[in-house]
C-alpha positions as CSV (number, residue, x, y, z in Angstrom):
1,M,200.3,-96.8,112.3
2,H,198.9,-93.2,112.2
3,P,196.3,-93.0,115.0
4,M,193.6,-91.7,112.6
5,L,194.3,-94.7,110.3
6,T,193.7,-97.0,113.3
7,I,190.2,-95.6,113.7
8,A,189.6,-95.6,110.0
9,R,190.5,-99.3,109.9
10,R,188.1,-100.0,112.8
11,A,185.3,-98.3,110.9
12,A,186.2,-100.1,107.7
13,D,186.1,-103.5,109.5
14,E,182.6,-102.7,110.8
15,A,181.4,-101.7,107.4
16,G,183.0,-104.8,105.9
17,K,181.0,-107.0,108.2
18,V,177.8,-105.4,107.0
19,I,178.9,-105.7,103.4
20,M,179.8,-109.4,103.6
21,R,176.6,-110.3,105.3
22,G,174.8,-108.7,102.4
23,F,177.1,-110.3,99.8
24,R,176.1,-113.7,101.1
25,Q,172.4,-113.0,100.5
26,L,172.2,-110.7,97.5
27,D,168.8,-111.9,96.5
28,Q,167.3,-110.4,99.6
29,I,168.8,-106.9,99.3
30,Q,166.5,-103.9,98.7
31,V,167.8,-101.7,95.9
32,H,166.6,-98.4,94.4
33,E,168.0,-96.1,91.7
34,K,169.2,-92.6,92.7
35,G,169.7,-91.7,89.1
36,R,170.4,-93.2,85.7
37,G,172.4,-96.3,86.5
38,D,173.2,-95.0,90.0
39,L,172.2,-97.8,92.3
40,V,172.0,-97.7,96.1
41,S,171.2,-100.7,98.3
42,A,170.2,-101.1,102.0
43,V,173.8,-102.4,102.4
44,D,175.3,-99.1,101.3
45,Q,173.2,-97.3,103.8
46,Q,173.8,-99.7,106.7
47,A,177.6,-99.7,106.0
48,E,177.7,-96.0,106.1
49,M,175.9,-95.9,109.4
50,A,178.4,-98.3,110.8
51,I,181.3,-96.1,109.7
52,R,179.6,-93.0,111.0
53,R,179.1,-94.6,114.4
54,V,182.7,-95.4,114.8
55,L,184.0,-92.1,113.6
56,H,181.5,-90.0,115.6
57,D,182.2,-92.0,118.8
58,K,185.9,-91.3,118.6
59,F,185.8,-87.9,116.9
60,P,182.5,-86.2,117.9
61,H,183.7,-82.8,116.7
62,H,184.8,-83.9,113.2
63,D,182.6,-83.3,110.2
64,I,181.6,-86.2,108.0
65,L,180.8,-86.2,104.3
66,G,179.3,-89.5,103.1
67,E,177.8,-90.7,99.8
68,E,174.5,-91.7,101.4
69,G,174.2,-89.4,104.4
70,G,175.5,-86.2,102.9
71,D,177.5,-83.5,104.6
72,T,177.0,-83.5,108.4
73,P,178.9,-80.8,110.3
74,A,179.6,-81.9,113.9
75,D,178.5,-78.6,115.4
76,G,175.5,-77.3,113.5
77,A,176.6,-74.9,110.8
78,K,180.1,-74.5,112.2
79,K,182.7,-76.3,110.1
80,S,185.4,-78.3,111.7
81,E,189.0,-78.2,110.4
82,Y,188.7,-82.0,110.1
83,Q,186.3,-83.7,107.6
84,W,186.0,-87.4,107.0
85,I,185.0,-88.3,103.4
86,I,183.5,-91.8,103.1
87,D,182.1,-94.1,100.5
88,P,180.7,-97.1,102.3
89,L,180.5,-99.3,99.2
90,D,182.4,-98.1,96.1
91,G,181.3,-100.4,93.3
92,T,177.7,-101.0,94.2
93,A,176.8,-102.3,90.8
94,N,179.6,-104.9,91.0
95,F,178.5,-105.8,94.5
96,L,174.9,-106.4,93.4
97,H,176.0,-108.5,90.5
98,G,178.1,-110.7,92.8
99,L,181.3,-109.4,91.2
100,P,183.9,-109.1,94.0
101,I,185.4,-105.8,93.0
102,F,184.2,-103.2,95.5
103,A,185.5,-101.5,98.6
104,V,185.0,-99.3,101.6
105,S,186.7,-95.9,101.1
106,I,187.5,-93.6,104.0
107,A,189.6,-90.4,103.9
108,L,190.4,-87.6,106.3
109,V,190.9,-84.0,105.2
110,H,192.6,-81.6,107.6
111,Q,192.4,-77.9,106.8
112,G,191.9,-78.8,103.1
113,K,194.7,-81.4,102.8
114,L,194.2,-85.1,102.6
115,E,195.7,-86.5,105.7
116,V,194.9,-90.2,105.7
117,G,193.2,-92.6,103.3
118,L,192.0,-96.2,103.5
119,V,190.4,-98.5,100.9
120,Y,189.3,-101.9,102.0
121,N,187.9,-104.8,99.9
122,P,186.4,-107.2,102.4
123,V,186.0,-110.1,99.9
124,V,189.7,-110.6,99.5
125,D,190.6,-108.9,102.9
126,E,192.9,-106.3,101.2
127,C,193.4,-103.1,103.0
128,F,195.2,-100.2,101.3
129,M,196.2,-97.3,103.5
130,A,198.3,-94.2,103.6
131,A,199.1,-91.2,105.8
132,R,200.4,-88.0,104.2
133,G,204.2,-88.1,104.0
134,E,204.4,-91.7,105.4
135,G,204.1,-93.8,102.3
136,A,201.4,-96.4,101.3
137,L,200.7,-99.9,102.5
138,L,198.8,-103.0,101.4
139,N,198.0,-105.2,104.4
140,E,200.9,-103.6,106.3
141,R,203.4,-104.1,103.5
142,R,204.8,-101.0,101.7
143,I,203.7,-100.6,98.1
144,R,205.0,-98.6,95.1
145,T,203.8,-97.9,91.6
146,S,205.2,-99.8,88.7
147,R,208.4,-98.4,87.2
148,L,207.3,-99.1,83.6
149,R,208.5,-96.6,81.2
150,D,207.1,-98.1,78.0
151,G,203.3,-97.7,78.1
152,G,203.1,-100.1,75.1
153,R,203.6,-102.8,77.7
154,G,201.2,-101.4,80.2
155,V,197.5,-101.2,81.0
156,V,195.3,-98.3,81.9
157,A,191.9,-98.4,83.6
158,T,189.0,-96.0,83.1
159,G,185.3,-95.6,84.0
160,F,182.3,-94.4,82.1
161,P,180.3,-91.3,83.1
162,Y,177.0,-93.2,83.2
163,R,175.4,-90.4,85.3
164,E,176.0,-87.9,82.5
165,P,175.3,-89.5,79.1
166,K,176.3,-86.2,77.4
167,L,179.9,-86.9,78.4
168,L,180.0,-90.3,76.7
169,A,181.1,-88.8,73.4
170,Q,184.2,-87.4,75.1
171,Q,184.8,-90.7,76.8
172,Y,184.7,-92.5,73.5
173,A,187.3,-90.0,72.2
174,Y,189.5,-90.6,75.2
175,L,189.7,-94.4,74.6
176,P,191.8,-94.4,71.4
177,A,193.9,-91.6,72.9
178,A,194.7,-93.8,76.0
179,L,195.4,-96.7,73.7
180,S,198.0,-94.6,71.9
181,V,200.0,-94.7,75.1
182,F,199.0,-98.0,76.7
183,S,198.5,-101.5,75.2
184,D,195.1,-102.2,76.8
185,V,192.3,-100.7,78.8
186,R,190.5,-102.1,81.9
187,R,187.1,-101.1,83.3
188,L,186.7,-102.4,86.8
189,G,183.9,-100.3,88.1
190,A,185.3,-99.1,91.4
191,A,187.4,-95.9,91.2
192,A,188.8,-96.3,94.7
193,L,190.3,-99.7,93.8
194,D,191.5,-98.4,90.4
195,L,193.7,-95.8,92.2
196,C,195.0,-98.4,94.6
197,Y,195.8,-100.8,91.8
198,V,197.9,-98.1,90.2
199,A,199.5,-97.6,93.7
200,C,200.6,-101.2,93.9
201,G,201.5,-101.7,90.2
202,R,198.5,-103.9,89.2
203,Q,197.6,-101.2,86.7
204,D,199.9,-98.5,85.2
205,G,197.4,-95.7,84.9
206,F,193.8,-94.7,85.4
207,F,191.6,-91.8,84.2
208,E,187.9,-91.0,84.7
209,M,185.6,-88.1,84.5
210,N,182.6,-87.0,86.7
211,L,183.5,-88.6,89.9
212,N,182.5,-87.5,93.4
213,S,185.0,-86.7,96.2
214,W,184.0,-89.8,98.2
215,D,184.8,-92.0,95.2
216,I,188.4,-90.9,95.0
217,A,189.6,-89.0,98.2
218,A,191.2,-92.0,99.9
219,G,192.6,-93.6,96.7
220,V,194.2,-90.3,95.6
221,L,196.3,-90.1,98.7
222,I,197.2,-93.8,98.6
223,A,198.3,-93.5,95.0
224,Q,200.3,-90.3,95.7
225,E,202.1,-91.9,98.7
226,A,203.0,-94.9,96.5
227,G,204.7,-92.6,94.0
228,A,202.0,-92.0,91.5
229,I,201.3,-88.6,90.0
230,V,197.6,-87.7,90.3
231,T,196.0,-84.7,88.7
232,D,192.8,-83.6,87.1
233,F,192.5,-83.4,83.3
234,A,194.1,-80.0,83.3
235,G,197.1,-81.2,85.1
236,E,196.1,-79.4,88.3
237,A,195.5,-80.8,91.8
238,N,191.7,-80.1,91.8
239,M,190.5,-83.7,91.5
240,L,188.2,-83.6,94.5
241,E,186.6,-80.3,93.3
242,N,186.0,-81.1,89.7
243,G,185.8,-84.9,89.7
244,G,188.3,-85.6,87.0
245,V,191.3,-87.9,87.7
246,V,194.4,-88.8,85.7
247,C,196.7,-91.1,87.6
248,A,199.9,-92.9,86.5
249,N,203.4,-93.6,87.5
250,A,206.0,-90.9,87.2
251,Y,207.0,-92.0,83.7
252,L,203.6,-92.4,82.1
253,H,201.5,-89.7,83.6
254,R,202.6,-86.9,81.2
255,P,202.1,-89.1,78.1
256,L,198.7,-90.0,79.3
257,L,197.7,-86.5,80.2
258,E,198.9,-85.1,76.9
259,A,197.1,-87.8,74.9
260,L,193.9,-87.1,76.7
261,A,194.3,-83.3,76.2
262,Q,194.7,-83.9,72.5
263,A,191.6,-86.0,72.4
264,S,189.7,-83.3,74.3
265,L,190.8,-80.6,71.8
266,S,189.9,-82.6,68.8
267,N,186.5,-83.8,70.0
């Protein structure tokens, strides 16, 4: 295993312990709203602290960007060539409703390139991971995307831009476009897992707007290393910068991308 992944797994395990303690006593968790529909719990914050402790102990000179703690350079204003991007609990709304579709997401960027990615769902003890150029794994077993060529037999997942209601009209236009390529749509509520589910063939595609880098960094690398094509809505590799993701296997990515582009032009 890539040495950075070993540490990422250790950090994810620590966060997973925090999350599972909270999952067993949901009625006692303190929650507040960061924005419209954007929930954060004490568990999110505690899980991120657990991840940061492990990473900082092993890599004190690496920068860390986390959903709850923000961007913390290791050495004041000086930027490191290494940056960890972490979401301690992707799918907080699912978690708070007792729906077991959520995950810890940890990625490492080195000089602007995704180097390692790990997504861990502690409820089912599933750990997806990848290192650049080394393929993708689920619980130590190699995974690949589906080889489906006929989208009419496949499913595509999406998410709704609840933080930006003005984008909902565009999302509504995208849905029939996606259904012109695929037979059905899923909405799971955890982008990191959506990308991993494309990676292992549980879903054949995924698209979503208005995401943050910590939502998708690890999942993007895992999907790519499993053979998926991942772009933004313009077909470029600027997903982390603009928050738009279109992901599918090698046969279905272009049809999906083109259908979404048509919907965007006609909306």
